[in-house]
N, C-alpha and C positions, 0 to 999 in steps of 0.2 A: 057549320051546322053537324057537319061529317066528325068531326075533331073531337066534338063533345061525346059524340057516341062513343068512338073508338076508347077515347079514355076511360069512359065509363067501364066498357068492357075490361080494358087493360087492370084497372085497379080493382075489379069485382071478381074477374076469373080465377080460376084454381087448377088450370089445366094449364100445363107450361108450352103446348103446342099452339093453343090461341093465345097465353099471354107473349110467346114469341112474335106472333104474325100479328097481334095487335100493336106491340111496341114500336116494331119495323114500319107498319104504317102511320101510327102515332108519331114517330120519327120525320117520316117523309113530310107529313100534313102541318107537323108543328113547324119544318124548316120553310114551307111554303108561306104559311102565315106569318110566321116572324120575319122573312128576308125576302118578300117579294123582288122579283128581278127588275130593275131600272135599266134601262137602254142606255148604255154608253158607247160614245165614239172610241174612246181609248180602251183598246183590248187588253192591256197590260193592267188595267183596273179591274176589267172583269174575270182575268183569269190569275188573279192573285190567289192561289194555294193554300197560303196561312190565313187568310180571312176566310175562307171556305172552311177551312177545317176549324177555325174559332166559333165558325157559325153554327157549323154540325154538332161541336161542344156544347154549345149552349144550348141547342134545341134537345141535346140528351138529358143535359141538367134537367131542365123543364120536365121532361117526359118521366124521369126516375124520380124527381123529387114531389111529384102529384100524387094527393090522396083525392079519395070521393070528395072530401067535405070542401075541398078546393076548386074542384073541376068548373062550376058556374062562374065563381069569381076570376078565374083565372080566363075563360072564355070570354067575361065581361071587360077585363082589362085588356085583351086583346083588339077588341072591338071598338074600344076608346082609343088606343093607344094607336089604331090605322088611321084614324082622322088625323093625327099627329106626324106621320111619317115624314112628309115633304119638310113639314117645320124642323123636324129632328135633324135630316140632312144639310139645310140650308145653315141651321146654329153650328153643326158640326163641322161645316164646309168655313163657316166665318170664323171660328175659333184657330183651324187649322191656317188659314188665310193671315190671321190676326199675328200667329206664333211664328210667322216668316220662314216657314218651314224650305221654302225655295223649290219645291218640288210639287208635282200635284197628289192630291189628297189620295191615300189609297183607298181601297174600297174598307167598309166599315165592320169590322170584326164581332161588332155587340149588337145587339135589336134597337129598336127603339124604345121596346116595351120595358128590356132591362134596365138601359139607362135612365128613361122618364121614371120607372116605379122606383128605383134607389133614389133619385132627386126628390120624390114626395117622402119616401121615407125617412131619408135625412133631414128634408125640412121641418118632418114633424118631429124627429127627436130632438131636432135644434130648438124646438119652441115657437115654429111658425105656425103650427097647430096644436089644438088641445090634445088629440088623439092621434092614434096611426091611420091614415087610411084606408087600411088594410087589415084582415084578419090577420091572427096571432100566428096561422099556421102559414099564410102568404107571407107574413112579414119575415118569420124566422127561413123559408125558401129563399126569398131576394136577399139576405144576408148570408146565406150558405153559396150561393150563384156569385 
């Protein structure tokens, strides 16, 4: 809930100091929403600096690409995706295992929100659905991400 309000402030303020503080808080909240920490017994996976940087970068792309018209849709998408996080991790782990890489799967550097949203967008473009499941603005943001 707090993220929605911070995003509203971010897109509506004309005061640079307020924008800067709202962006900083928004980035922190977005990272927390997109990448909830999962307890891992493998400390090398948890301390993967490259994955952390990818996650921070993705959060910044969401924050910097948002507009007032997209806030509610983005928050709704995030809530829907929360329900499928474990399923996403299992699917990614199975794909990693099927690839036969021979070592533990690294920490995911992309959110389940981004990957599932792109899958839905591509599925719609491939004709599996008659229309895009997202607004034009969110569809364009997903393509940019």
